[in-house]
SEROLO-640646 format. One record per residue: residue in three letters; x, y, z of N, C-alpha, C, O, CB in turn. Coordinates in steps of 0.001 Angstrom, whole numbers, plus 500000, padded with zeros to 6 digits. Last residue first. Glycine has a CB too. Layout:
% SEROLO-640646
ALAXYZXYZXYZXYZXYZ/...
//
This chain:
% SEROLO-640646
THR123760545218543487123058546224544006122459547118543098121797548069543513123787546865544807/ARG123681541467542644124028542803542150123335543951543339122421543531544049123342542982540455/ALA125578539197544627124207539911543929124391541330543932124934542112544713122751539622544741/GLN128413537326544205127786537800544574126435538799544228126571539158543059128470537946544961/ALA129151535843541634129793535647543705129195536280544335129287535893545500131316536151544373/ARG127292533718539543127612534890540054128032535078542210127569534726543295126150535732539429/ILE126294531477539155127529531824539114128195532990539857129234533110540505127694531940537985/GLY123469530185540905124032531275539539125463530711539629125718529613540124123970533367539808/ASN121682528564542117122279529465542909122650530698541818122227531853541877123560528760543715/LEU119959526380540793119627527491542054120533528421542397120060529278543143119410526888543352/TYR122135525567539118121097526022538608120568527321539450120598528527539206120184524912538508/LEU124809525449540639124295526229539554123145526750538963122988527860538454124566525841538890/ASP123492523603542122123922524397542510123969525661542385123621526609543088124485524122542504/LEU122686521718540228121690522217541082122122523463541710121303524367541872121329521248542077/TRP125211520489539630124421521109539019123407522332539192123311523415538614124023520360538776/GLY126096518984542034127278520563541523126062521448540158126095522642539863129600519680540244/LYS124443517086542747124219518486543317125200520014542919125170521213543199124393518182544857/ALA124693515851540161123229516337540194123693517391541390123400518565541164121830515013540596/VAL127181515092540594126836515883539001125726517002539496125689518229539403125972514598537541/GLN127322513607542616128012514669542726127893515957541997128174517126542263129002514290542590/GLU125363511430542236125160512917542900125960513888543133125618514918543715124787512900543960/VAL127040510403539996125793510964539889125469511937540530125257513058540068124990510270540083/SER130846511110540754129401510291540891128513510893540409128779512077540199128879509976542161/HIS133112512136538800132479512098539439131245511477539824130494511346538857132564512729539391/VAL135541510445537097135387511796537953134230512244538623134648513166539323135620512837537207/GLN134040508206536489135521508196536756135830509423537457136449509310538515136389508085535469/PRO132167508691534894132131508375536093133530508121537424133704507959538632131422507328535792/ASP131436510967532998132696510184533104132511509616534984132766510265535998134334511438532649/TYR129392512551530861129486512048532051130688511253532180130961510755531088128375511366532349/TRP128685513600527974130289513574528732130103512987530151131219513045530667131063515285528947/ARG126459512522527033127601512222525908129143513020527105130344512869526882127104513427523822/HIS124603512225529249125305511337528803126531511235527667127288510289527449124480510742528572/VAL123774515095529207124413514316530198125645512773529592126853512535529587122943513770531104/ALA122108516585527731123224515914527092124124514899528107124986514104527731124147517077526490/GLY120136516668529349119288516148528713120865515334527550120888514274526924117902517451528101/MET120780518771531285120886517736531574120667516543530038121353515521530064119938517734532774/VAL119549521358529562121019520852530209121335519163530347122032518509529572121086521478531855/SER117083520937529054118091521389527644119842520732528257120762520085527757118096523800527359/MET115817520715531683116043519611530903117323519691529373118077518839528902114459519320530454/LEU116146523373532359116771522311533447116846520757532194117810520011532021115324522043535262/MET114554524981530810115873525018530895116996524035531517118203523935531294115954525992531387/GLY112772524066531395112776523750530008114335523773529945115120523025529362111905524817528968/TYR112228524725533553112266523398533431112298522772532309112054521598532030111446522959533957/ALA111708527258533215112715526817533924113020525287533660114174524862533599112423527112535289/PHE109782527604531397111037528077531684111607527229531922112067526405531132111234528883532496/ALA107291526911533577107770525616532517108998526275531596109395525398530829106277525025531304/PRO107712528200535263107921527192535987108196526478534405109109525694534145106659526696537180/ASP109013531556535623107997530568534986108456529513534903109617529452534498107515530796533781/VAL109946533235538041110405532848536788109171531432536776108722530685537646112364532490536740/ASP109389534589540105108950535557538713109324534500537919109014534758536756109804537184538292/ALA109283533667542873107930533454541953107707533879540542106684533781539864106879534097542556/ARG112278530738543522111562532526543047110380532489542201110211531767541219112684533585541987/PHE111351528954545800112115529219544665111383530346543956110196530670543911112310527960543788/GLU110539528762548422111948528430547982112799528984546778113978529297546617111913527171547764/GLY107811529757548336108947530492549284110369530020548645111237530856548394108837529957551089/THR106146527982548409106709528216549445108078528731550085108828528585551050106512527453549704/SER105056528677545760104549528627546647105162529182548197104896530178548869104261527523546459/SER107810527721544788107775529269544388106379529229545637106720529869546632107392529819542225/GLY107366525097545088108662525800545585108529527182545645109110527822546521109845525537544736/GLN105050524471543400105480524090544986106234524578545752106037524616546966105936523105545183/VAL106265524670540652105162525490541553105067525502542767104988526592543335104012525218541371/MET108219522741541224108811523922540900107593524899540909107902526056541195109615523837539537/VAL106737520684540906107343520732541754107665522437542352107436523031543406108339519889541320/LYS105100520895538748104553520502539778105676521145541422105397521736542465104398518733539421/ILE107070520464536793106656522390536850105602521967538338105372522955539035105305523389534792/PHE107950517928537038109034518821537495108542520086537619109144520914538303110188518854536632/VAL105485517116535979106079516531537514107221517185538179107508517137539375106611515053537410/ALA105017517704533436103720518404534752105017517680536076105020518250537166101187517198534766/ALA107642516827531854107250518212532619106320518474533637106550519240534573106826519040531812/VAL105956513967532001107838514195532765107528516168533240107310516667534344109891513917530736/GLN104230514374530394103885513640531807105267514382532673105352515098533670103922511509531700/ALA105389515389527659104397516116528756104458515870530171104660516727531031103044515805528497/MET106348512944527209107410514195527475106401515565528099106770516475528841108316514708525704/TYR104561511392526375105214511179527767106236512478528285106679512786529391106150509723527658/GLU103314512684524723102855512685526021103787512275527204103826512598528392101779511885526010/ASP105031512213522617104847513897523309104324513722524631104711514401525583103658515017522456/VAL104746509690522045105991510477522793106316511807523381107176512309524105106833510489522084/TYR103039509145521113102591509341522796104415509623522938105052509704523988101610507475523956/ALA102784509824518820102102510993519560102271510363521010101758510909521987100364511350519061/PHE103624508258516413104517508525517889104399509669519092105209510181519864105883508786517463/GLU101951508236514368101978506761515065102968506954516760103016506233517757102994505442513690/GLU102037510781513512101050510548514556101141509177515193100601508897516264099693510736514004/GLY105258512244513262104537511431512859103118510482514021103331509774515006105668510661512274/GLN107600513137515324106324514107514272104845513212513806103678513545514014107211514583512425/PHE109547511246515379108483511644516295107493512589515932106438512573516566109003512112517367/LEU111377511866513041110636510753512877109048510935513656107928510866513149111563509534513472/ARG111785514977513890111990513980512241110583512820512911109381512983513119114372512768511899/GLY112280516013515797111468516933515007111478516253513790111219516819512728111966518404514900/GLN112902513639517038112344514751517661111490515686516972110378516090517312113274515411518137/GLU115313512092517007114313512105516317112928513058516579111916512741515954114109510886516328/GLN117251512790518235117371512909517205116398512996516453116341513696515442117964512292516953/LEU116351512893520717117110514117520610116988514349519263116734515461518801118553514084521087/LEU115511510219521332114869511226521771114951512307520862113964512720520253115268511532522964/ILE118215508723520157117487508616519780116185509332519754115547509345518701117619507893519965/THR119301509497523008119856509888521487118883509693520749118391510794520500121037509114520862/THR118087508372524425118022510073525131118273510108523714117460510771523070119269510970526549/GLU118201505201524238117067505808523874116903507345523709115944507791523080116245505396524714/ASN121308505379524564120756505163523413119397505746522767119195506335521704120704504021523467/ALA120941505640527589121758506851526542121371506313525002121108507253524251123846506861526762/HIS119470504775529817119096504706528746119652505735527789118933506580527256117901504666528858/GLU121464505435531856120887504148531558120251504195530221120756503384529446119892503732532604/LEU121574508063531700123249507350531313122114505688531307122384504918530386125187507582533190/LEU119034509381532310120123509358531049120946508453530420121088508114529245120955510039531236/GLY118413507795534557117955507621533694118303507706532151118136506927531212117307508064534026/ARG120744509385536412120472508148536146119731507474535158120290506459534741120109507853536956/ILE119303512099535486120886511826535245120855510310535398120960509791534287122039512628536429/THR116706511776536871116816511614535623118226511559535174118333510760534243116113512550535029/VAL117441511164539594116754510308538570116876510314537152117068509368536388115587510458538698/VAL118638513708539828119475512642540217118932511410539507119694510661538895119524512479541759/VAL116328515252539675117390515326538981118747514178539091119661514077538273117720516607539297/LEU114801514434542107114282514124540745115565514168539307115657513419538334112999515376540530/ARG116089514806543925116218514107543720115631513406542117115900512436541408116040513897544763/GLU116075517737543889116976517475543486117415515697543323118469515256542863117644518304544213/LEU113612518400544372113938518313542744115414517969542651115981517902541561113648519833541860/GLN112744517443546536112167516700545680113161517217543746113260516690542638110207517145545983/GLU114383519361547894114613518251548377113966517112547286114534516029547145114068518273549811/GLU112937521924546696114484521565546782114859520219546695115507519783545743115073521991548013/ALA110547521042548192110329521496546440112102520991546257112441519908545781109811523861545948/THR110761518503550813110484520214550371110761520084548941111202519018548512111635521557551147/GLY108975515580550488110166516886550996109805517640550490108796517736549792111645516977550760/GLY108085512691549159107513513914549519108918514496549939109932513840549703106252513859550691/ARG107618509926548117108341510354549109108703511601549767109460511659550736109112509991548882/ARG106318510463545914105313509896546788106462509810548129105936509594549221104520508251546130/LEU108343511538543518106921512306544251106595511664545760106638512423546729105339511978543174/GLU109668509282543256110395510461544367109313511051544637109038511235545823111590511627543859/ALA107764507934541783108439506820543264108910508327543908108529508561545054110287505218542858/GLU107919509290539553106421509396540701106986508547542049106514508664543179104611508362539917/TYR110214508937538277109750510377538640108820510113539901108968510628541009108877511194537312/ARG109722506279537794111198506353538701110775508181539210111025508591540344113210506068537351/GLU108027506020536247107718505591537121108765505811538023108562505431539176107313504532536908/LEU109031507498534188107683508113534570107707506905536017107118507437536958106119507974533065/MET110945506282532878111450507157533439109843507755534494109985508440535508112262508166532192/ASP109671503909532168110868503718532657110758504770533966110611504592535175112054503986531504/ALA107864504917530107107519504208531592108342503942532275107911503603533377106929503098531672/GLY110416505555528334109190506716528556108604506206530316108803506817531366107554506469526969/TYR111656503097527665112418504589528583111119505413528868111086505925529987113746505812527455/SER109324501312526862110111501284527685110654502322528522110354502526529699110775500830527215/ARG108560503368524218107816502817525187108448502479526495108201503290527388107282501762524681/MET111501503272522502110393504558523217109480504454524482109548505163525486109266504909522188/LEU111649500450522301112334501044522803111776502328523556111623502463524769113139501150521975/GLU109181499673520935109646499266522015110800499787522459110937499248523557109721498147521973/HIS109527501828518705108062501405519884108659500939521043108706501619522068106873500017519382/VAL111270500746517166111433501776517469110722501997519133111221502221520236110949502524516293/ILE110298498419516696111567498295517760111781499921518050112390500303519049113201497428516990/GLU108211499238515037108413498532516061109257498510516774108849498622517930108353497722515913/HIS109808500198512829109612501551514110108648500342515008108303500935516030108411503591513455/LYS110892497714511346111645498542512423111494499756513099112357500361513734112590498747512063/THR108352495084512164109019496593511400109748497286512060109503497577513231108114497657510981/LYS107815493306513663107177493468512115108347494445511338108928494396510254105374494376512129/PHE110086491115515562109446492707515082108796492864513443109316492557512370110911493955515151/TYR110488488250514752110517489319516457110047490588516233109452491033517215112188489704517231/HIS110663487868512748109813486595513498109469487637514534108361487811515043110740484945514135/TYR112045489689510895110391489676511535109807488998512391108693489252512849109520489429510785/LEU114442488871511624114282489549512112112581489996512384112015490408513397115130490150511612/SER114991486775509321114423486711510558113904487390511795113230486898512700114918486272510836/GLY115018488781507558113955488016507017113388487361508540112234487309508965114543486813505733/SER118120489146508185116778490295508018115342489249508182114807489225509291116785491245506054/LEU119306487034509613119190487263508495117781487947508943116832487583509637119381486076507476/LEU121093487417512573120119486843511908120219487464510665121060488344510485118855486925512521/GLY123001488528514734123306487387513805122440486641513438122503485431513656124107486609514183/VAL122953491302515419122556490527516243122407488813515441121520488064515849121225491270516816/SER123784492589513519124047493434514561124065491770515728124930491365516505122602494981514785/GLU122529491767510980123634491495511210124287491714512823125213491005513216124195492174510223/GLY119880492701512142120042491663511608121275491065511738121397490039512408119732491791510545/ILE120258495960511407120351495455512788120087493857513323120055493597514526119418496274513447/ASP121432495935508535122257496266509906121431495438511104121899494433511639122279498137510277/ARG118560495357507974119621494328507522121109494418508657121655493523509303120076494788505703/VAL117372496877508073116562495784508639117546495206508760117613494408509694115457495095507995/THR119066500203508463118538499268507924118308497898508596118949497666509621119158499199506958/THR119417503145509170119550502099509770118839501162508680117922501694508054119017502175511207/ALA118502505819508605119966505276507856120112503745508644121252503288508564121637506532508264/GLN116211506314509993116061506131508991117405505339508523117263504203508070115662507281508464/VAL117857506844512557116601504899512346116892505138510917117714504382510401114082504746512845/GLY121201506903513371119757507372513073118632506508512451118860505449511867119864508434512207/ARG123738506289513946123109506176512464122184507236512099122165508058511182122312504874512269/GLU123366505986516375124993505955516174124417506498514886124863507643514814126140504355516252/ALA120658504951517347121771506200518092122911506567517258123434507640517558122554505675519557/PHE120354502663516083119484504190516046120605505155516682121220506049516101117798504237517167/LEU122272501459517008122427501414515489121705502838515243122107503793514578121638499958514651/GLU121601501089519908123107501451519371122809501754518018123394502824517841124314500212519469/GLY119140500116519000118797501556519756120477501971519822120705503180519790117822501397521643/ALA119799497145518027119026498317517085119211499941517894119429500898517151117044497842516971/ALA120376496216520138121182496502519650120799497081518413121718497546517739121888495661519705/ALA118113496341521975118940496774522287120425497194521359121265498050521638118919496075523140/ALA116193494815520272115988496299520352117320497235521255117460498457521209114414496467521172/ILE117302492457520480117580492713519268117009494074519473117462494769518564117054491752518162/GLN117148491878523339118487491498522547118348492353521245119356492987520931118640489740522165/ARG114538491629523803114975492695524338116673492821523489117158493902523153114871492487526124/ARG113890489217522050113465490528521840114095491589522571114229492619521910112195490594522070/ARG115240487740523349116189487589521848115267489412521556115774490424521073115607485550520226/GLU113507487804525784115002487720525702115793488427524774116642489296524975115343486519525503/ALA110909486751524766111145487911525547112611488266525386112786489254524673110757487689527020/MET111552484262523828111439484770522545111775486463523288112538487272522760109707484345521626/
//
């Protein structure tokens, strides 16, 4: 039963990412896994229940990964680099969930039943902001940059990585290091006088 639920959720996730939650019918989901739509209700009572399964699993997985990296310690820059690697890996492994999150943030996820999505996002933001504040206090990062602003920029860019990443061109670590180099040092060849 649990394995079949995972299969259904994964298939639904692909459809939701491709078409959107609203445009995907229970019949579409059933057909994609070889079930009649009525049989699908044996595994999930509603289409939203499938969305909940996907988003809760995604949020919990990412938070576990972030917390594990924070426990490793290190300088703020080392922690930030590891968090970026973890983020990129997570976004690639959860490409459908990431797309659903981005698509539904201003629509479906505004409803009260999806309030936990905002809670997950706030917890992720707190992880990154904590590292950025630490870096500001140790002199690793600029103290005049608002950590929440820096976090927003960071996630805005990383949020689309699953759309363009090509493992034939770069490893996750190369993408993370290259992106962090640009993020931390900019593209200017030399400092302005």
